[in-house]
C-alpha positions in Angstrom: 0.0 0.0 0.0 0.9 3.6 -0.8 1.9 5.7 1.9 -0.5 9.1 2.9 -0.3 11.6 0.6 1.2 14.9 1.7 -1.2 17.0 -0.5 2.2 18.5 -2.1 1.9 18.2 -5.9 5.2 18.0 -8.1 5.0 19.9 -11.5 6.8 19.4 -14.4 9.6 21.8 -15.8 6.7 22.6 -18.9 4.1 23.1 -15.9 5.8 25.3 -13.9 7.0 27.7 -16.6 3.6 28.2 -18.0 2.4 29.0 -14.2 5.4 31.8 -14.4 3.9 32.9 -17.6 0.4 33.2 -16.8 1.5 34.8 -13.6 3.6 37.3 -15.5 0.6 38.0 -17.7 -1.6 38.9 -15.1 0.7 41.3 -13.6 1.5 43.4 -16.6 -2.4 43.5 -17.3 -2.8 45.3 -13.7 0.4 47.2 -13.6 0.3 50.9 -14.5 3.3 53.1 -14.8 2.9 56.8 -13.1 3.7 58.8 -15.9 3.1 62.4 -13.8 5.9 63.5 -11.6 5.3 66.1 -9.0 8.5 67.0 -7.1 7.9 68.2 -3.1 9.4 71.3 -2.8 10.2 71.0 0.7 12.8 68.4 -0.4 14.2 70.2 -2.9 18.6 70.2 -2.4 20.2 73.5 -3.6 23.6 72.4 -5.0 25.7 75.1 -6.6 25.4 74.8 -10.4 27.7 73.7 -12.9 30.3 76.1 -14.6 29.0 75.5 -18.0 25.1 75.4 -16.8 22.8 78.2 -18.3 22.3 81.2 -16.1 18.8 83.0 -15.8 19.8 85.6 -18.8 19.5 82.6 -21.2 16.1 81.8 -20.3 15.1 85.3 -22.3 16.7 83.6 -25.4 14.4 80.5 -24.8 11.4 82.9 -24.8 12.8 85.0 -27.7 13.1 81.7 -29.8 9.6 80.3 -28.8 8.1 83.6 -29.7 9.6 83.6 -33.1 8.3 79.7 -33.5 4.9 81.1 -32.6 5.3 84.1 -35.5 6.6 81.6 -37.9 3.7 79.2 -36.9 1.0 81.7 -37.3 2.6 82.9 -40.6 2.9 79.3 -42.1 -1.0 78.9 -41.2 -1.9 81.9 -42.9 0.0 81.4 -45.7 -0.2 77.9 -46.8 -2.1 75.3 -44.7 -0.4 72.3 -47.1 2.8 73.1 -45.5 2.1 71.8 -42.4 2.3 68.1 -43.7 6.4 68.8 -43.7 8.0 66.6 -41.4 10.3 69.6 -40.2 7.5 71.7 -39.7 5.8 69.1 -37.6 8.7 68.8 -35.5 9.1 72.3 -34.9 5.3 72.4 -33.4 6.3 69.4 -31.4 9.1 71.7 -30.1 6.8 74.6 -29.3 4.4 72.0 -27.4 7.1 70.7 -25.4 8.7 74.2 -24.4 5.3 75.5 -23.5 4.8 72.4 -21.2 8.1 72.5 -19.6 7.4 76.4 -19.1 3.9 75.5 -17.4 5.7 72.6 -15.4 8.6 75.6 -14.1 5.5 77.8 -13.2 3.5 75.4 -11.4 6.5 74.4 -9.5 7.8 77.8 -8.5 4.1 78.7 -7.4 4.3 75.5 -5.2 7.5 76.4 -3.5 6.8 80.1 -3.0 3.3 78.7 -1.0 5.4 75.9 0.7 7.8 78.7 2.1 4.7 80.9 3.5 3.4 80.5 7.3 0.7 78.6 7.6 -1.2 82.2 9.0 -0.4 82.9 5.1 -1.1 80.0 3.6 -4.9 79.6 5.1 -7.5 81.9 6.5 -8.3 79.6 9.4 -6.3 77.1 11.5 -6.8 73.6 9.9 -6.3 71.3 13.2 -6.6 72.1 16.6 -2.9 72.7 16.9 -3.1 75.3 14.6 -5.4 77.2 16.5 -2.7 77.5 19.3 -1.1 80.7 18.7 -2.9 81.2 15.5 -4.6 84.8 16.6 -1.6 85.8 18.7 0.2 89.5 18.5 3.9 89.6 19.6 4.9 90.4 22.8 7.4 92.9 22.5 5.3 95.8 22.3 5.4 96.2 25.6 8.8 98.0 27.3 8.3 95.5 30.3 9.4 92.3 28.2 11.4 94.2 25.6 15.6 94.1 26.7 17.9 95.7 24.4 21.7 94.8 24.8 23.1 97.2 26.8 26.6 98.3 26.5 28.9 99.4 29.5 31.4 102.0 29.3 34.4 99.7 28.8 33.1 97.9 25.4 32.0 101.3 24.2 36.0 102.8 25.0 36.9 99.7 23.2 34.6 99.6 19.9 35.8 103.3 19.7 39.5 102.4 19.8 39.2 99.5 17.5 37.4 102.3 14.9 39.8 104.9 14.9 43.4 102.9 15.1 44.7 99.8 13.2 43.9 97.5 16.0 42.4 94.2 14.3 43.3 95.2 10.6 45.6 93.6 8.4 48.8 95.7 7.9 49.0 97.2 4.4 51.6 96.1 1.6 53.7 98.8 0.6 
């Protein structure tokens, strides 16, 4: 007599491969790629630019180029609609759309960054959470002279300041 079966089935290599293929098909069918990217303005790291990186003054050049492309585009539409089938013109139109989309994304990012740098009281009219309520409508305490304590100076520090300003103490010696 055969022993009790453990419930474990053994598959051939072909069966394992077909199961694997079915699993891949199901995963590909349900998987979607996120094509939209939004940067988090609070986690943007500022690094000094590279020596050959374009400066702000070149952005005006891009705007001028975009304006000339738009003028050429409007002239072409007026002159002859058959020219639109030309691949060079199609390429120019595609570049124009890319520049506009890029400019729009840059403006959205800049406005989001500016908004993230504002205080919560400047961003919102009312407190959003109960923790916001603490200090939302507060005024600074420095209006009263009782709490205002300016930095005081004694006679010795005033004398030392005048001495340093009038003499060469603490200054680099001049080469001569």
